[in-house]
C-alpha positions in Angstrom: 0.0 0.0 0.0 1.4 3.5 -0.9 2.6 5.8 1.7 -0.2 7.8 3.4 -0.3 11.2 1.8 -0.4 13.0 5.2 3.2 11.9 5.8 4.4 14.1 2.9 4.2 17.1 5.2 3.7 15.6 8.6 6.9 13.6 8.5 8.8 14.7 5.3 12.0 13.0 6.3 10.4 9.6 6.5 8.3 10.2 3.4 11.5 11.2 1.5 13.5 8.2 2.7 10.9 5.7 1.8 10.2 7.1 -1.7 13.9 7.1 -2.4 14.1 3.5 -1.4 11.1 2.7 -3.6 12.7 4.5 -6.5 15.8 2.4 -6.2 13.7 -0.8 -5.9 11.6 0.1 -9.0 14.7 0.8 -11.1 16.1 -2.6 -10.0 13.0 -4.2 -11.5 10.7 -4.4 -8.4 7.2 -3.1 -7.8 7.5 -1.2 -4.5 4.3 -0.7 -2.5 5.4 2.6 -1.1 4.7 4.5 -4.4 1.4 5.3 -6.0 0.8 3.2 -9.1 0.3 6.4 -11.1 3.8 7.6 -10.2 5.2 4.2 -11.2 3.4 4.5 -14.6 5.0 8.0 -14.9 8.4 6.6 -14.2 7.9 4.0 -16.9 6.9 6.7 -19.4 9.9 8.7 -18.4 12.2 5.7 -19.1 10.5 5.0 -22.4 11.0 8.6 -23.4 14.8 8.1 -23.0 15.2 10.1 -19.8 17.9 8.8 -17.5 17.6 8.7 -13.7 21.1 10.2 -13.7 20.3 13.0 -16.2 21.5 16.4 -15.1 20.1 18.6 -17.9 16.6 18.8 -19.5 16.3 17.5 -23.0 15.9 21.0 -24.2 16.8 24.5 -23.0 15.6 27.5 -24.9 18.0 30.1 -26.1 17.5 33.7 -24.8 15.7 34.6 -28.0 13.5 31.5 -27.9 12.7 32.2 -24.3 11.6 35.8 -25.2 9.4 34.4 -28.0 7.9 31.8 -25.7 7.0 34.5 -23.1 5.6 36.6 -25.9 3.2 33.9 -27.1 1.7 32.8 -23.8 -1.3 34.5 -22.2 0.5 34.3 -18.9 2.8 37.1 -19.9 0.0 39.6 -18.8 -0.2 38.0 -15.3 3.2 36.6 -14.5 4.5 39.7 -12.7 1.5 39.9 -10.4 1.5 36.2 -9.6 5.2 36.0 -8.8 5.3 39.1 -6.7 2.3 37.9 -4.7 3.7 34.5 -3.9 7.5 34.7 -3.9 9.7 35.4 -0.8 12.8 37.1 -2.1 14.1 37.9 1.3 17.3 36.3 2.6 15.1 33.9 4.7 13.1 32.8 1.6 13.1 29.0 1.1 10.6 28.4 -1.7 10.8 29.0 -5.4 7.8 30.1 -7.4 7.7 29.0 -11.1 5.5 29.6 -14.0 5.6 27.4 -17.1 3.8 27.4 -20.5 1.3 24.7 -21.5 4.2 22.4 -22.5 6.0 22.5 -19.2 8.8 24.9 -20.3 9.8 27.1 -17.4 9.3 30.7 -18.4 9.5 32.7 -15.1 10.8 32.0 -11.6 11.2 34.0 -8.4 12.7 33.4 -5.0 15.5 34.3 -2.7 19.1 34.2 -3.9 19.5 31.0 -1.9 16.5 29.3 -3.5 17.6 30.4 -7.0 21.1 29.0 -6.5 19.6 25.7 -5.4 17.4 25.7 -8.4 20.3 26.4 -10.7 22.1 23.3 -9.4 19.4 21.1 -10.9 18.8 23.2 -14.1 15.5 24.4 -12.8 15.9 27.6 -14.7 14.1 29.8 -17.3 13.9 28.1 -20.7 14.3 24.6 -19.3 11.9 21.9 -20.5 10.4 20.4 -17.3 7.9 18.2 -19.1 7.9 14.5 -18.5 9.8 13.8 -21.7 12.2 16.6 -21.0 13.4 15.7 -17.5 11.2 12.9 -16.2 8.5 12.8 -13.6 8.2 16.0 -11.5 5.5 18.3 -10.1 5.0 20.2 -13.3 4.7 17.1 -15.4 2.2 15.5 -13.0 0.1 18.7 -13.0 0.0 18.6 -16.8 -0.9 14.9 -16.8 -3.6 15.1 -14.1 -5.0 18.5 -14.8 -5.1 19.1 -11.1 -3.0 20.1 -8.0 -0.2 17.5 -7.7 2.7 16.9 -5.3 5.9 15.2 -6.1 8.3 14.7 -3.2 11.9 13.3 -3.1 12.1 9.9 -4.6 8.8 10.4 -6.5 10.9 12.4 -9.0 12.4 10.2 -11.7 15.7 12.0 -11.8 17.9 11.3 -8.7 19.3 14.8 -8.6 15.8 16.0 -7.7 15.4 13.7 -4.7 16.1 16.4 -2.2 13.2 18.6 -3.4 9.5 18.7 -3.0 7.1 20.3 -5.5 3.5 21.3 -5.5 2.0 22.4 -8.8 -1.3 23.0 -10.5 -2.5 24.0 -14.0 -3.6 27.5 -14.7 -6.6 27.6 -17.1 -7.6 30.3 -19.5 -11.2 31.6 -19.7 -12.1 28.9 -22.2 -10.9 26.1 -19.9 -7.7 25.3 -21.7 -4.4 24.9 -19.8 -2.4 28.1 -20.2 0.5 26.9 -18.1 1.5 25.6 -14.7 2.2 27.3 -11.3 4.7 25.4 -9.3 6.2 26.0 -5.8 9.3 24.0 -5.0 11.6 23.8 -2.0 14.0 21.4 -0.3 12.3 18.5 1.4 13.6 19.5 4.8 11.4 22.6 4.6 8.3 20.9 3.3 5.1 22.4 4.5 1.4 21.9 3.7 1.1 25.7 3.2 2.7 25.3 -0.2 -0.5 23.7 -1.5 -2.5 26.6 -0.2 -0.1 29.0 -1.9 -0.5 27.2 -5.2 -4.2 27.2 -5.0 -4.3 31.0 -4.2 -1.8 31.7 -7.0 -3.8 29.8 -9.5 -7.0 31.6 -8.5 -5.2 34.9 -8.8 -3.8 34.0 -12.2 -7.1 32.8 -13.6 -9.0 35.9 -12.3 -6.4 38.2 -13.9 -6.6 36.2 -17.2 -10.4 36.5 -17.2 -10.1 40.3 -16.6 -7.3 41.0 -19.0 -7.5 38.5 -21.9 -8.6 40.5 -25.0 -12.0 39.6 -26.4 -10.4 38.4 -29.7 -8.5 35.9 -27.7 -11.5 34.7 -25.8 -14.0 34.0 -28.5 -12.5 34.9 -31.9 -14.4 38.2 -32.3 -12.6 41.4 -33.0 -11.0 43.2 -30.0 -12.8 46.3 -29.0 -9.8 48.6 -28.5 -7.5 49.4 -25.6 -8.5 48.7 -22.0 -7.5 52.2 -20.9 -10.0 54.7 -19.6 -10.9 58.1 -21.1 -9.3 61.5 -20.8 -5.6 62.5 -20.7 -3.0 60.7 -18.8 -2.4 62.3 -15.5 0.4 60.1 -14.1 2.5 57.2 -15.2 3.6 55.4 -12.1 6.8 53.3 -12.4 8.1 53.8 -8.9 7.3 51.1 -6.4 5.7 47.7 -6.8 2.5 48.4 -8.7 3.3 50.1 -12.0 0.2 51.7 -13.7 -1.1 54.4 -16.0 -3.6 56.8 -14.4 -6.1 58.9 -16.4 -8.2 61.9 -15.7 -11.3 59.9 -15.2 -9.6 58.0 -12.4 -9.1 54.8 -14.3 -5.9 52.9 -13.6 -4.3 50.5 -16.1 -1.9 48.0 -14.3 1.2 47.0 -16.1 3.0 43.7 -16.3 6.7 43.7 -15.2 7.9 43.5 -18.8 5.6 46.3 -20.1 6.6 48.5 -17.2 10.2 48.0 -18.1 9.5 48.8 -21.7 7.6 51.9 -20.8 10.4 53.0 -18.5 12.9 52.7 -21.3 10.7 54.5 -23.8 10.3 57.4 -21.3 14.0 57.6 -20.5 15.1 59.1 -23.8 13.8 60.7 -27.0 13.9 57.7 -29.3 14.8 54.0 -29.6 15.3 51.6 -32.5 13.6 48.2 -32.1 17.1 46.6 -32.0 18.3 48.9 -29.3 15.2 48.2 -27.2 15.6 44.4 -27.8 19.2 44.6 -26.6 18.2 46.6 -23.5 15.3 44.4 -22.5 16.5 40.9 -23.6 20.2 41.3 -24.1 19.6 40.2 -27.7 19.3 42.6 -30.6 17.8 39.9 -32.7 14.6 40.0 -30.5 13.4 43.1 -32.3 10.3 41.3 -33.6 9.4 40.5 -30.0 9.8 44.2 -29.0 7.6 45.4 -31.9 4.8 43.1 -30.7 5.2 44.2 -27.1 5.0 47.8 -28.1 1.8 47.1 -30.0 0.3 45.5 -27.0 1.4 48.3 -24.7 -0.3 50.8 -27.0 -3.5 48.7 -27.1 -3.6 48.1 -23.3 -2.8 51.7 -22.2 -3.8 54.0 -25.1 -0.5 55.7 -24.7 0.9 57.6 -27.8 4.0 55.7 -28.8 5.5 56.8 -32.1 7.5 54.3 -34.3 10.8 54.6 -36.3 12.2 55.4 -33.9 10.0 54.4 -30.9 9.2 57.3 -28.7 6.7 58.2 -26.0 4.9 61.4 -26.7 6.4 64.4 -24.8 3.2 65.2 -23.0 3.1 61.7 -21.6 6.8 61.6 -20.8 6.1 64.7 -18.6 3.8 62.5 -16.5 6.3 59.7 -15.7 7.0 59.8 -12.0 10.7 58.8 -12.0 11.4 61.7 -14.4 9.4 64.3 -12.4 11.0 64.4 -9.0 10.3 61.0 -7.7 13.0 58.8 -6.1 14.5 56.9 -9.0 15.9 54.4 -6.6 12.4 53.0 -6.3 12.1 52.4 -10.1 10.6 49.0 -10.7 12.4 47.4 -7.7 11.7 43.8 -8.9 13.5 44.4 -12.2 17.1 43.2 -12.7 17.3 44.3 -16.4 20.7 46.1 -16.5 19.2 49.1 -18.4 16.6 49.6 -15.7 19.2 49.3 -13.0 21.2 52.0 -14.7 18.2 54.3 -14.7 17.7 53.5 -11.1 21.2 54.7 -10.2 21.3 57.5 -12.7 24.0 55.9 -14.9 
């Protein structure tokens, strides 16, 4: 009989030890009772897909340009910043890592403390990595995609041995039509396992799905033409890029929240009189060849906010530049504090 699920969090050390023993027994040809039959089936599929228990890298890792394109084409791009900032603990004491993948299981965003990020790097749990079942074997993300529901994978339940010191809770995020847009995963070392991770995942999924329902353009929901930008009416009175909630405020009191990437783009557009698409791509993604991605992001920024952004070169209208808080006497050190884009950091410190 499989281990009782309550042990996963009530006695994580025992749960981990027994699942690791079961993993070894299964790879030796046995049928250990300590593991759920569905996990055993997932291990068999992982093996059949050519994944090795001693594998250190996923089967595929996207290039920087491919990662930018993958982020560009997922509906989660509009909600990722809000979800990560709501769930992640980036303080020195933070132990868990928050991850968002696309519908294939490719990791697109992650957030956590420096300690958690370094631990994730040690197992290639990084942006662009394929964490599907065929990419790196059984894990929390692959189980969430398979089951379509909240799933836990702890220690030896992972197919790859390098993951046996980790525990993961993950669930799919569904778009307004019910399709899977991606997966939200919270991972941390087994010794810090806590049932609260499941609650965090549930809350994060509810937040993501509510934001998707509110922000997904009508054309994306039902195929009908979009009805124009989501901005309010009247002139822009303030563009807030200082602090944790970037937004565009209009005279009618309406506020248009900005995703992390669009806030970064807007800060760069405001920072000088004009940009080529290549220069913006280099500043945002470190890759001048991502100019096509930048052009699409500018179009979406215009549509969402109604801001006047000229092309060739790209430039924010002077009247709107005059409403940008970090250019009008605000403390530039507070500019998009979550951003680690070098060009934003330079603006923050007046370089």
